[in-house]
KELO-436758 format. One record per residue: residue in one letter; x, y, z of N, C-alpha, C, CB in turn. Coordinates in steps of 0.1 Angstrom, whole numbers, plus 5000, padded with zeros to 4 digits. Glycine has a CB too. Example, Ala and Ser with C-alpha at 12.3 -4.5 7.8 and 13.67 -1.06 7.14 Angstrom:
REM KELO-436758
A513249435078512349555078513249675078511349555090;S512849785071513749895071512950005079514149945057;
REM end
This chain:
REM KELO-436758
M337387952615335987912617335087982606335487942631;T334287902600333387952590332288042596332687842581;R332088162591331088252597329688222590331488402595;P328588262597327288222592326988262577326288272601;L327388372573327088422560328188412550326688572560;S329188322553330288302543329688252530331288192549;G330188302519329688262506328688362500329088122506;L328088442509327088542504327788662499326088572515;K327388712487328088822481327088942480328688792467;V327589062485326789182486327389302479326489212501;L326589362470326989492464326389602472326589502449;D327189692477326789802486326889932479327689802499;L325689992475325590122468325090222478324690102456;T325390222491324890312501325890402506324290232512;T325390512513326290612519325690642533326390732510;L326490732540326090772553325990652562324790862552;W324790642569324790542580323890422578324290612592;P322590432574321690322574322190202566320390352569;G322490222553322990102545324390062549322990152531;P325390152551326690102554326690022567327590222555;L325890062577325889982590325289842587325090062600;A324189842579323589712576324589612569322289722567;T325289672559326289582551327489552560326689652538;L327789642570328889612579328589482587329189732588;W327389482592326989362600326989232591325689382607;L326489252579326589132570327989092568325889172556;A328889192566330389152564330889092577331189282561;D330589142588331089082601330588942602330589172613;L329388912597328888772597329388682586327388782597;G330288732578330988652568330688682554330688512571;A329688772551329388802537330588882531328088882536;E330688862518331688932510330989062505332288842498;V331489172509330789302506331689382497330389382519;L331189422486331889522477331189652477331989462462;R331789752481331189882482331489962469331789962494;V330490002462330590082450330390222453329490032439;E331490302450331490442453331590532441332690482463;A330890642441330990742430332290812431329790842431;P332890842419334190922419334091062423334890902406;D332891122421332691262423331791302434332091322410;R331291202441330391232453330791142465328891202449;P331791182472332291102483331191092494333591152489;D331290982501330390962513330791072523330490812518;L329791142528329991252538330591192551328791332540;L330391072554330991012566332491012565330390872568;R332991012553334491002551335191122557334790992536;W334491242557335091362562334491412575334891472552;M333591332581332991382594333891352606331691302596;P334191452614335091432626334391342636335391572633;P335091272644336591282646337191202634336991222659;L338391252630339191192619340191092625339891302611;D340390992618341390892622342790942617341090752616;P343890862621345190912617345390932602346190812622;R344590872593344690882579343991012574344190762572;G343291082583342491192579341091162574343191262568;E340591032577339290992573338390982585339290862566;G337091002583336191002595336290862602334791032590;A336290872615336390742622335090662620336590772637;A333990722619332690652617332790582603331490742617;W333290652593333390592580334390472580333990702570;S335490482587336390372587335790252595337690412595;M334990282605334390172612333290102604333790222626;A332490192597331290132590331790062577330390242585;N332990072573333490012561334589912563333990112551;R334789872575335689762577335189632571335989742593;N336089542568335689412562335089422549334789342572;K335189532542334589552528335689582518333489662529;R335489542506336289592495335589702488336589472485;S336289782479335589892473335989902458335890022480;L335089962451335189992437334690122433334489872428;V335390202426334890332421334290322408336090442421;L332990362407332290352394331290462393331490212394;N331390542382330390642379329190582372331090752370;L328090572379326990502373326290582362325890482384;K326690712360326190792349327090772336326190942353;A328190712337329090702326328690592316330590672331;A329090622304328790512293329490392297329290562279;G328890282296329490152300329190112314330890152297;A328790202323328590162337327490062339328190292345;A326390062330325389962331325889822328324190002322;A326789822318327389692315328189632326328189702302;V328889722333329689682344328789622355330589792350;M327689702358326789652368326189522365325689762371;H325789502352325289372348326289252351324889372333;R327489282348328489172350328689152365329889222344;L328689252373328889242387327689162393328989372394;V326489212390325289152396325189002392323989222391;A325688962381325588822377326288732387326188802363;T327188782395327988702404327688742419329488712401;Y326688822421326388862435324988822438326489022436;D324788812451323488772456322488882460323688682469;I323088992465322389102471322889232466322389092487;V321989322464322289472462321589552472321889512447;V322289632479321689732489321989872483322289712503;E320889952482321090082476320190182484320690092462;Q320590312483319990422491319690542482320890462502;F319490522469319090632460317590662461319490592445;R317290782457315890822457315090732447315690972454;P313790702449313090612440313190662425311590612444;G313490562417313590592402314890632397312590702399;V315790672405317190722401317890612394317990782412;L317990492400318790382393318090332381318990272404;D316690342381315990302369316290382357314490302372;K316390512360316790612349318190582343316690752354;L319090532352320390502348320590362342321390512360;G319490292341319490152336320090052345320290162323;V320190082358320789982367319889962379322190032372;G318589972377317589942388317289792389316290012385;F316489752398316189612400315589542388315089602412;E314689602381314089532370315089522358312889612365;A315989622357316989612346317989502349317589742344;L318389492362319489402365318989252368320189452377;K317689242372317189112375317489002365315789112378;P317389022352317688922342319088862343317488972328;S320088952348321488902349321588812361322389022351;Q320688822371320688732383319288712388321588802394;P318688602383317188572386316988562401316788452379;G317988522408317788502423318188632431318588392428;L318288742424318788862430317888912442318888972420;I318488942453317789012464318189152464318188932478;W317289242463317489392462316889462474316889442448;C317589542480317089622492317289762489317889582505;S316189842489316189982488315890052501315190032477;I316790132506316490212518316290352514317790192528;T315090402517314790542514314090602526313990552501;G313890732525313190802535311690762537313190952533;F310990752525309590732525309090612517308890862521;G309990532512309590412504309490442489308290362509;Q309090342482309090352467307690412462309290222461;T306690412470305390462466304890562477304390342464;G303790622474303190712484303390852481303590672497;P302790942488302791082485304191152488301791162492;H304991092497306291152500307491082494306391152515;R307190992485308290912479309490992474307790822468;D309191112468310291192462310891292471309791262450;R310391302484310891402493312291352499309891422504;P313191442501314391412508314091402523315491512506;G314891332530314591322545315891282552313591212547;H315891322565316991302573316491242587317891422576;D317391192595316991132607315991212615318191102616;I316291342617315391432625313991442619315991572627;N313891432606312591432599311791312603312691442584;F312391192603311691072606311291062620312590952602;V312191112629311891112644310691212646313091152652;A310691322639309591412641308191362635309891552635;L308291312623307091262616306491142623307391232602;S307291062630306790942636306090982650307890852639;G306391102655305791142668306791122679304491072670;I307891052677308791022687309391152693309990932682;A309591252685310191382690309291442700310491472678;S307991422700307091482709307291432723305591462705;H307991322725308291262738309591312744308191112737;M310291402736311691442741311591592743312691402730;G312491642752312591782754311891812768311991862743;R311791952770311191992783309992082780312192072791;P308992082789307892172787308292312784306892162799;G307592372774307892512771309092532762308192592784;Q309892432760311092442751310892372738312292392758;G309892282737309692202725310592082725309992282713;P310492002715311291872714312791902712310791782703;S313591812718314991822716315491712706315791802729;Q316591742699317091652690317791532697318091722680;P317391412693318091292700319591292697317391162695;G320291232707321691222705322191102697322291212719;V321291022692321590902684320690902672321390772692;L321090832661320290832649319190722649321290802637;M318090762656317090662658316390622645315990722667;G316090722636315390692624316290612614314990822617;D317490652613318490582604318690432608319790652604;V318890412621319190282625317990192628320090282638;A317090252636315890172640314890162628315090232651;G314890262619313990262608314590222595313390402606;G315890222594316690192582317490062583317590302578;T318490062592319389952593318789822597320489982603;Y317989822608317489702613316389642604316789722627;P315489722599314489662589315189602577313489762585;A316289672572316989622560317589482564318089722556;L318289472575318889342579317789232580319589352592;V316689262587315689162588315089122575314589212597;G314789222566314289192553315289112544313889312546;L316489152545317489082537317688932541318889152537;L317788912554318088772559316788692557318388782574;A315588752558314388672555314388632540313088752558;A314788732531314788702517315788592513315188832509;V316988592521317988482518317388352522319288512527;V316688342533315988212537314988172527315388222551;Q314188272522313088242512313688192499312288372510;R314888252495315488212483315988072484316588312479;Q316488032496316987892498315887792496317587882512;R314587832500313487742498312887742484312387782508;T312887862478312087872465312987902453311087982466;G314187952455315087982444314788122439314987882433;Q313788192444313388322440314088432447311888342441;G314388542440314888662446313788742452315688752435;A314088862456313088952463313489092462312988902478;L312489182464312689322465312289362479311889402454;V313289412487312989462501312989612500314089412510;D311789672504311589812504311489862518310289852496;V312589942522312689992535312390142535313989962542;A311390192542311090332544311490372558309590362540;M312490462560312990492573311890562581314190582572;A310990642575309990712582308990612588309190812573;
REM end
């Protein structure tokens, strides 16, 4: 049976949880997902317990099912040319780098768009591409605290407690990325134009 997103091709430049979970659901819906991994910076989910029988993190194995992978050092000479060739045959790029990092490497949205005029690009960051906190690192607990959600957890006199689930990563990262990407796909079907989807987890 043909799945709804069959024929859609996605380059996944993400790590940890927000991006990989979004691209997992795209893959489960039929998209062809190619995960691009750095040779010297493995995804931390790969080593996070519990480990599967192969010694890899169970969460990593789950988040990367139905995906192919490619090892590429984006800092290496020739990497930009490889990315241009890849993007020319792909519909979507999902990335989780800090703002400006991929631009410095010559593989950001503006640099790659000429290779694929209909390119849909999704950036998932802590605080978005603009604003006073754009360059700050962030983690799930930061987003939960800054949003005020943490003030509703815990007990009087003890302060807020850390949630047992990744609320910021999934509710603030994964879901908005999926909604933005699927809306951009529909828009491209109508107009032929690509899009830049900017997701700020905070």
